C-alpha positions in Angstrom: 13.3 10.2 9.6 12.4 8.0 6.6 14.6 8.7 3.6 13.4 9.1 0.1 14.9 5.7 -0.8 12.5 3.9 1.6 9.5 5.6 0.0 10.9 4.8 -3.4 10.8 1.1 -2.6 7.7 1.0 -0.3 5.1 2.3 -2.8 5.9 -0.1 -5.7 6.3 -3.0 -3.2 2.9 -2.2 -1.7 1.3 -2.1 -5.1 2.9 -5.4 -6.1 1.7 -7.1 -2.9 -1.8 -5.9 -3.4 -1.9 -7.0 -7.0 -0.5 -10.4 -6.2 -2.9 -10.9 -3.3 -6.0 -10.0 -5.4 -4.8 -12.0 -8.4 -4.8 -15.1 -6.2 -8.4 -14.5 -5.2 -10.1 -13.5 -8.4 -10.0 -14.5 -12.1 -11.4 -11.6 -14.0 -8.7 -9.0 -14.9 -11.1 -6.1 -14.3 -12.0 -7.3 -10.8 -8.3 -8.0 -10.0 -7.2 -4.4 -11.0 -10.2 -2.8 -9.2 -9.7 -4.7 -6.0 -5.9 -4.2 -6.1 -6.3 -0.5 -6.5 -8.8 -0.3 -3.6 -6.5 -2.4 -1.4 -3.5 -0.3 -2.4 -5.3 3.0 -1.5 -6.5 1.6 1.9 -3.0 0.2 2.7 -1.2 3.4 1.9 -3.8 5.4 3.8 -3.3 3.1 6.8 0.5 3.4 6.6 0.3 7.2 6.3 -2.0 7.3 9.4 0.3 5.0 11.4 3.4 7.1 10.4 1.6 10.3 11.3 0.6 9.0 14.8 4.2 7.7 15.4 5.6 11.0 14.2 3.2 12.9 16.5 4.3 10.9 19.5 8.0 11.3 18.8 7.8 15.1 18.6 
């Protein structure tokens, strides 16, 4: 089972990666933040879905 420490590091790391990726693609700060937020939500959603499927198969 994933401990709280892994989640504690995974969420800010995911946010930073999304922000750095979108900052390298766009120049306007508003567009960077909006795109980074959308990418962050999609990434976390995908990770939750993947974790749920793996958890279901392991039970």
